[in-house]
C-alpha positions as CSV (number, residue, x, y, z in Angstrom):
1,M,-115.9,0.1,30.5
2,T,-117.4,-3.3,30.0
3,L,-118.4,-5.4,33.0
4,N,-117.9,-8.7,31.1
5,M,-115.7,-10.5,33.6
6,H,-115.3,-14.1,34.6
7,F,-115.7,-15.0,38.3
8,V,-116.5,-18.0,40.4
9,K,-118.8,-17.8,43.5
10,I,-119.0,-20.4,46.2
11,G,-120.3,-20.6,49.7
12,S,-123.2,-18.8,51.3
13,G,-124.4,-17.1,54.4
14,A,-125.1,-13.7,55.8
15,A,-121.4,-12.8,56.5
16,T,-119.6,-10.2,54.5
17,P,-118.5,-11.7,51.1
18,M,-114.8,-12.3,50.6
19,L,-113.4,-11.3,47.2
20,W,-110.2,-13.0,46.1
21,A,-108.0,-11.1,43.6
22,H,-105.1,-12.9,42.0
23,G,-101.6,-11.7,41.0
24,W,-100.1,-10.8,37.7
25,G,-100.1,-13.6,35.1
26,Q,-102.5,-15.7,37.1
27,D,-106.3,-16.2,37.4
28,H,-108.9,-17.1,40.0
29,R,-107.4,-20.6,40.4
30,A,-104.4,-19.2,42.2
31,M,-106.6,-18.2,45.1
32,A,-109.1,-21.1,44.8
33,A,-107.7,-23.4,47.6
34,L,-107.7,-20.5,50.1
35,A,-111.2,-19.4,49.1
36,Q,-112.5,-22.9,49.5
37,S,-111.3,-23.1,53.1
38,F,-113.7,-20.2,53.9
39,E,-116.8,-21.3,52.0
40,Q,-118.6,-22.4,55.1
41,A,-118.1,-18.9,56.7
42,A,-119.2,-16.5,54.0
43,P,-119.8,-16.2,50.2
44,Q,-116.5,-16.4,48.3
45,I,-115.9,-14.6,45.0
46,A,-112.8,-15.4,43.0
47,I,-112.3,-13.3,39.9
48,D,-110.3,-13.2,36.7
49,F,-109.2,-9.6,36.2
50,P,-109.8,-8.3,32.7
51,G,-107.1,-9.6,30.5
52,F,-106.4,-12.7,32.6
53,G,-107.9,-16.2,32.7
54,A,-111.3,-16.3,31.0
55,S,-111.9,-12.5,31.2
56,P,-111.6,-10.4,28.0
57,L,-108.9,-7.8,27.5
58,P,-109.5,-4.3,28.9
59,S,-110.5,-1.6,26.4
60,G,-107.1,0.1,26.6
61,P,-103.8,0.5,28.5
62,W,-105.4,0.4,32.0
63,T,-103.8,1.5,35.2
64,T,-104.6,0.0,38.6
65,E,-107.0,2.9,39.0
66,D,-108.9,1.6,36.0
67,Y,-109.0,-1.9,37.5
68,A,-110.2,-0.6,40.8
69,D,-113.0,1.5,39.2
70,H,-114.0,-1.6,37.1
71,M,-114.2,-3.7,40.2
72,A,-116.3,-1.0,41.9
73,E,-118.8,-1.1,39.0
74,F,-118.8,-4.9,39.1
75,L,-119.6,-5.0,42.8
76,K,-122.5,-2.5,42.3
77,A,-123.8,-4.3,39.2
78,Q,-123.8,-7.6,41.1
79,N,-125.5,-5.9,44.1
80,I,-122.8,-7.4,46.3
81,G,-122.4,-4.5,48.7
82,K,-119.4,-4.3,51.0
83,I,-116.7,-7.0,50.7
84,I,-113.5,-8.2,52.4
85,W,-110.9,-7.8,49.7
86,I,-108.1,-10.3,49.7
87,G,-105.4,-9.5,47.0
88,H,-102.2,-11.2,46.2
89,S,-99.4,-9.2,44.6
90,F,-101.0,-7.4,41.7
91,G,-104.4,-8.0,43.3
92,G,-103.0,-6.2,46.3
93,R,-102.2,-3.2,44.1
94,V,-105.8,-3.1,43.0
95,G,-107.0,-3.6,46.5
96,V,-105.1,-0.5,47.7
97,Q,-106.7,1.5,44.9
98,I,-110.3,0.3,45.5
99,A,-110.0,0.8,49.3
100,A,-108.7,4.4,48.7
101,R,-111.1,5.3,45.8
102,H,-114.2,3.4,46.9
103,P,-114.0,3.1,50.7
104,E,-117.8,2.5,50.9
105,L,-117.3,-0.9,49.2
106,V,-114.4,-2.3,51.4
107,E,-115.1,-3.5,54.9
108,K,-111.7,-5.0,55.5
109,L,-108.5,-5.2,53.3
110,I,-106.1,-8.1,53.3
111,L,-103.0,-7.7,51.3
112,I,-100.9,-10.9,50.6
113,A,-97.4,-10.2,49.3
114,A,-98.8,-7.0,47.9
115,A,-96.8,-4.9,45.4
116,G,-97.2,-1.2,44.6
117,L,-94.4,0.5,46.5
118,P,-90.8,0.9,45.3
119,R,-88.7,-2.0,46.6
120,P,-85.6,-1.0,48.6
121,R,-82.4,-1.8,46.6
122,P,-78.7,-1.5,47.6
123,L,-76.8,1.3,45.8
124,W,-75.0,-1.2,43.4
125,Q,-78.3,-2.6,42.3
126,K,-79.7,0.9,41.6
127,L,-76.7,1.8,39.6
128,W,-76.9,-1.5,37.6
129,M,-80.6,-0.9,36.9
130,Q,-79.9,2.6,35.7
131,A,-77.1,1.4,33.4
132,K,-79.3,-1.3,32.0
133,V,-82.1,1.2,31.2
134,R,-79.6,3.6,29.5
135,A,-78.2,0.7,27.4
136,Y,-81.6,-0.4,26.4
137,K,-82.6,3.1,25.3
138,I,-79.4,3.4,23.2
139,L,-79.8,0.0,21.5
140,K,-83.5,0.7,20.7
141,R,-82.3,3.4,18.3
142,L,-80.3,0.9,16.3
143,P,-81.7,-1.4,13.6
144,L,-81.9,-4.4,15.9
145,D,-84.7,-6.9,16.5
146,K,-87.0,-5.3,19.1
147,D,-88.3,-8.6,20.3
148,K,-84.8,-9.9,21.0
149,L,-84.0,-6.6,22.8
150,A,-87.1,-7.1,25.0
151,A,-86.0,-10.7,25.7
152,W,-82.5,-9.5,26.7
153,F,-83.5,-6.6,28.9
154,G,-87.1,-7.3,30.0
155,S,-88.3,-9.2,33.1
156,R,-90.0,-12.5,32.7
157,D,-93.4,-10.8,33.4
158,Y,-92.6,-8.2,30.7
159,Q,-91.7,-10.9,28.2
160,N,-94.8,-12.9,28.9
161,A,-97.2,-9.9,29.0
162,G,-98.1,-10.1,25.3
163,P,-101.1,-7.7,24.6
164,L,-101.0,-6.7,28.3
165,R,-97.5,-5.2,28.0
166,P,-98.7,-1.5,28.0
167,I,-100.7,-2.2,31.1
168,F,-97.7,-4.0,32.7
169,L,-95.5,-0.9,32.1
170,N,-98.2,1.4,33.6
171,V,-98.5,-0.8,36.6
172,I,-94.8,-1.2,37.5
173,R,-94.3,2.6,37.2
174,E,-96.9,3.3,39.9
175,N,-96.1,4.2,43.5
176,L,-99.2,3.7,45.6
177,A,-98.0,5.5,48.7
178,P,-100.5,8.4,48.4
179,Q,-103.4,5.9,48.0
180,A,-102.2,3.8,50.9
181,A,-102.2,6.8,53.1
182,Q,-105.9,7.4,52.4
183,I,-107.0,3.9,53.5
184,R,-109.1,3.9,56.7
185,C,-110.6,0.4,56.8
186,P,-109.0,-2.4,59.0
187,T,-106.0,-3.8,57.0
188,L,-103.9,-6.9,57.4
189,L,-100.7,-7.4,55.5
190,I,-99.2,-10.9,55.0
191,Y,-95.7,-11.5,53.6
192,G,-93.4,-14.4,53.3
193,E,-90.1,-14.2,55.1
194,N,-88.3,-15.3,52.0
195,D,-90.2,-13.3,49.4
196,S,-87.8,-11.9,46.8
197,E,-90.6,-10.6,44.5
198,T,-92.2,-8.3,47.0
199,P,-89.9,-8.3,50.0
200,P,-91.3,-7.9,53.5
201,A,-89.8,-4.3,53.5
202,I,-92.6,-3.4,51.2
203,G,-95.2,-4.6,53.7
204,Q,-93.4,-2.7,56.5
205,H,-93.7,0.4,54.4
206,Y,-97.4,-0.2,53.8
207,T,-97.9,-0.7,57.5
208,R,-96.4,2.8,58.2
209,L,-98.6,4.3,55.5
210,I,-102.0,2.7,56.3
211,T,-103.6,3.9,59.5
212,G,-103.9,1.1,62.0
213,A,-102.6,-1.6,59.6
214,Q,-101.0,-4.8,61.1
215,M,-98.5,-7.1,59.4
216,V,-97.6,-10.7,59.9
217,L,-94.5,-12.4,58.5
218,L,-94.7,-16.0,57.6
219,P,-91.5,-17.9,58.4
220,G,-89.9,-19.9,55.6
221,Q,-92.5,-18.7,53.0
222,D,-92.0,-16.9,49.7
223,H,-94.1,-15.0,47.1
224,Y,-96.0,-18.1,45.9
225,S,-95.8,-20.6,48.8
226,V,-98.1,-18.3,50.8
227,L,-100.8,-19.5,48.5
228,G,-99.5,-23.0,48.2
229,P,-97.7,-25.2,50.8
230,G,-97.9,-22.3,53.4
231,R,-101.5,-21.4,52.8
232,H,-102.6,-23.0,56.1
233,L,-100.6,-20.2,57.8
234,T,-102.1,-17.5,55.6
235,A,-105.6,-18.9,56.2
236,R,-105.1,-18.9,60.0
237,H,-104.2,-15.2,60.1
238,I,-107.0,-14.3,57.7
239,K,-109.5,-16.2,59.9
240,D,-108.3,-14.4,63.1
241,F,-108.4,-11.0,61.3
242,I,-112.0,-11.3,59.9
243,R,-113.3,-12.5,63.3
244,T,-112.1,-9.2,64.8
245,K,-114.8,-6.5,65.0
246,P,-114.1,-3.5,62.7
């Protein structure tokens, strides 16, 4: 597992470093504005996960376990020690894994619009999804253009995944409930009230699974505005949380 990974480090001080982990299809720039708002408080590390941004592709079809183990090796190789992990969406998935698998490295965990648990769906939507999957499996056996089939049936993230598609499929099939139940570090969950990508119900489920976890709901915010126009709200809750003694 190569440790060749792009990251940006800003800020200084003796406080616990804060590591910013972006969502699927993004890179460190998605978290840059938030990270900069804390650079006077502690060292800030914003990463490009392997396969994203300026970091090279992983060596194979990784799972979030592989990403977490890679990050653990990275932290040890950089002699960083314990960190506060702030993960958005996919970065939240990896955060759950590293907090469960390498608890000695995570002082506090902050999950922003974190994915990783099945999203609640009404019965009609479940039936529609099942019918869609069955139709796709049937059509795959026919002599049809596979790329067009993927475009018809796949999500936007699936269509745009390119060489990361096997990893994307691994990731979306995961249910991180067992890992979440293992987490013992202080945990804050932040979700946008209008998030349709990772609805607040996922955060509520995480809150029930993670011992002592607390959740805040940002009014009027969605999956991406929590990092953009609404980031001042996100930053305020992060600031309050990291000031609290573990």
